[in-house]
C-alpha positions in Angstrom: -44.5 -149.2 92.8 -47.6 -148.9 94.9 -46.3 -151.4 97.5 -43.0 -149.5 97.7 -44.9 -146.2 98.1 -47.0 -147.6 100.9 -44.0 -149.0 102.6 -42.2 -145.7 102.7 -44.2 -144.1 105.6 -43.8 -147.4 107.6 -40.0 -147.2 107.1 -39.9 -143.6 108.2 -42.0 -144.4 111.3 -39.7 -147.3 112.2 -36.7 -145.0 111.7 -38.2 -142.5 114.1 -38.8 -145.2 116.7 -35.1 -146.3 116.4 -34.0 -142.7 116.9 -36.1 -142.4 120.1 -34.7 -145.7 121.3 -31.1 -144.7 120.5 -30.5 -147.7 118.3 -28.1 -146.3 115.8 -27.2 -149.7 114.3 -30.8 -150.4 113.4 -31.2 -146.9 112.1 -28.4 -147.4 109.6 -30.1 -150.6 108.3 -33.4 -148.8 108.0 -31.7 -146.0 106.1 -30.3 -148.4 103.6 -33.7 -150.0 103.3 -35.3 -146.6 102.7 -32.7 -145.8 100.0 -33.5 -149.2 98.3 -37.2 -148.5 98.4 -36.7 -145.1 96.9 -34.6 -146.6 94.1 -37.3 -149.2 93.6 -40.0 -146.6 93.2 -37.9 -144.6 90.8 -37.0 -147.7 88.7 -40.6 -149.0 88.6 -41.9 -145.5 87.6 -39.3 -145.3 84.8 -40.3 -148.7 83.5 -44.0 -147.9 83.8 -43.5 -144.7 81.8 -41.6 -146.5 79.0 -44.1 -149.4 78.7 -47.1 -147.1 78.9 -45.7 -144.9 76.2 -45.0 -147.9 73.9 -48.4 -149.3 74.5 -50.3 -146.1 74.0 -48.4 -145.3 70.8 -49.1 -148.8 69.5 -52.8 -148.4 70.2 -52.8 -144.9 68.7 -51.0 -146.2 65.5 -53.4 -149.1 65.1 -56.5 -147.1 65.6 -55.5 -144.3 63.2 -54.5 -146.9 60.6 -57.8 -148.7 60.9 -59.8 -145.4 60.7 -57.8 -144.3 57.7 -58.4 -147.6 55.9 -62.1 -147.4 56.8 -62.4 -143.9 55.4 -61.0 -145.0 52.1 -63.7 -147.7 51.9 -66.5 -145.3 52.3 -68.5 -144.0 49.4 -68.4 -140.4 48.1 -71.9 -139.8 49.3 -70.7 -140.2 52.9 -68.3 -137.2 52.4 -71.1 -135.2 50.8 -73.3 -135.6 53.9 -70.6 -135.2 56.6 -68.5 -132.2 57.2 -64.7 -132.5 56.6 -63.9 -130.9 59.9 -66.0 -133.4 61.8 -64.3 -136.3 60.1 -60.8 -134.9 60.8 -61.8 -134.3 64.4 -62.7 -138.0 64.7 -59.4 -139.1 63.3 -57.2 -136.6 65.2 -58.7 -135.2 68.4 -60.9 -138.2 69.5 -58.0 -140.6 69.0 -55.7 -138.3 71.0 -58.3 -138.3 73.8 -58.4 -142.1 73.8 -54.7 -142.2 73.9 -54.7 -139.9 77.0 -57.3 -142.1 78.6 -55.4 -145.3 78.1 -51.9 -144.0 78.8 -52.6 -141.6 81.7 -56.1 -141.4 83.2 -56.8 -145.2 83.5 -53.4 -146.0 85.0 -53.5 -143.0 87.3 -57.0 -143.9 88.6 -56.0 -147.5 89.1 -52.8 -146.6 91.0 -54.5 -144.0 93.2 -57.3 -146.4 94.0 -54.9 -149.2 95.1 -52.9 -146.6 97.1 -55.9 -145.4 98.9 -57.1 -148.9 99.7 -53.6 -149.8 101.0 -53.4 -146.7 103.2 -56.8 -147.5 104.7 -55.7 -151.1 105.4 -52.4 -150.0 107.0 -54.2 -147.4 109.1 -56.7 -150.0 110.4 -53.9 -152.4 111.3 -51.9 -149.9 113.2 -54.7 -148.2 115.1 -58.3 -148.9 114.0 -59.8 -146.4 116.4 -57.7 -143.5 115.1 -58.3 -144.8 111.6 -62.1 -144.8 111.9 -61.9 -141.3 113.4 -59.8 -140.1 110.4 -62.2 -141.8 108.0 -65.3 -140.2 109.6 -65.0 -137.3 107.2 -65.0 -139.6 104.1 -68.8 -139.6 103.6 -68.9 -135.8 103.6 -66.1 -135.7 101.1 -67.9 -138.2 98.9 -71.1 -136.2 99.0 -69.1 -133.0 98.0 -67.3 -134.8 95.2 -70.6 -136.4 93.8 -72.3 -133.0 94.0 -69.4 -131.3 92.2 -69.5 -134.1 89.5 -73.2 -133.7 89.0 -73.0 -129.9 88.8 -70.1 -130.1 86.3 -71.9 -132.6 84.2 -75.1 -130.5 84.1 -73.0 -127.4 83.2 -71.3 -129.3 80.4 -74.7 -130.5 79.1 -76.1 -126.9 79.2 -73.1 -125.6 77.3 -73.4 -128.3 74.7 -77.1 -127.5 74.2 -76.2 -123.8 73.9 -73.6 -124.6 71.3 -76.0 -126.7 69.3 -78.7 -124.0 69.5 -76.1 -121.4 68.3 -75.2 -123.7 65.4 -78.9 -124.1 64.5 -79.4 -120.3 64.6 -76.4 -120.0 62.3 -77.8 -122.5 59.9 -81.2 -120.7 59.9 -79.5 -117.4 59.3 -77.3 -118.8 56.4 -80.4 -120.4 54.9 -82.3 -117.1 55.1 -79.3 -115.3 53.5 -79.1 -117.9 50.8 -82.8 -117.5 50.0 -82.6 -113.7 50.2 -79.7 -113.7 47.7 -81.8 -115.8 45.3 -84.7 -113.4 45.6 -82.5 -110.4 45.0 -81.0 -112.1 41.9 -84.5 -112.8 40.6 -85.6 -109.2 41.3 -82.6 -107.8 39.5 -83.3 -110.1 36.6 -86.9 -108.9 36.4 -85.9 -105.3 36.7 -83.3 -105.8 34.0 -85.9 -107.4 31.7 -88.3 -104.5 32.4 -85.6 -102.0 31.6 -84.7 -103.9 28.4 -88.4 -103.9 27.3 -88.7 -100.1 28.1 -85.5 -99.4 26.1 -86.7 -101.5 23.2 -90.0 -99.6 23.2 -88.2 -96.3 23.3 -85.9 -97.3 20.4 -88.9 -98.6 18.4 -90.8 -95.4 19.0 -87.8 -93.3 18.0 -87.3 -95.3 14.8 -91.0 -95.0 14.0 -90.8 -91.2 14.6 -87.8 -90.9 12.3 -89.6 -93.0 9.6 -92.7 -90.9 10.0 -90.9 -87.6 9.7 -88.7 -88.6 6.8 -91.1 -88.0 3.8 -92.4 -84.7 5.2 -88.8 -83.4 5.5 -88.1 -84.4 2.0 -91.2 -82.5 0.6 -89.9 -79.3 2.3 
């Protein structure tokens, strides 16, 4: 597919030359060649999509099966010390990201790299002076891309640190609330015990008063 894509501009250039020269017979042949190349690109892209989908789904199925079997072999203590959401994220989201990397990103980067190399070679073969002039902006572009990548990476690291710090603050706050609830419960228990002692003392004093007043009332 990459070779056919690289050949398309050359075919168009040759067709333009035949039009300028007035060679209609050669133009007809080039037109059929162009149609064949387009069909070749379409067919190769279709086969590439089918095979990549089958390969990525096979890899995804194998990885998830292995992870599921591995989780069943772990002890119960592992699940006590690790959050369920984190485990499910490993099984679902991380595997999906790996599938995207295998099925799309890796292939896209490979194809684009080969295409760029092919374009540079063709440019140098056709007119090396013009090619070097066109490629003179490439170092500046590389510097911009590298700077953007570094800035993006630093930004992501900063965001990750902020998220981790936020989670630590949440843990501290939850721990403080947990301790506060325990202290409140103990305070309520102590106050309830004090109220019970006070009530018992009042009841005893009342009973003692009733018993003390009983014989005197009977004499009257």
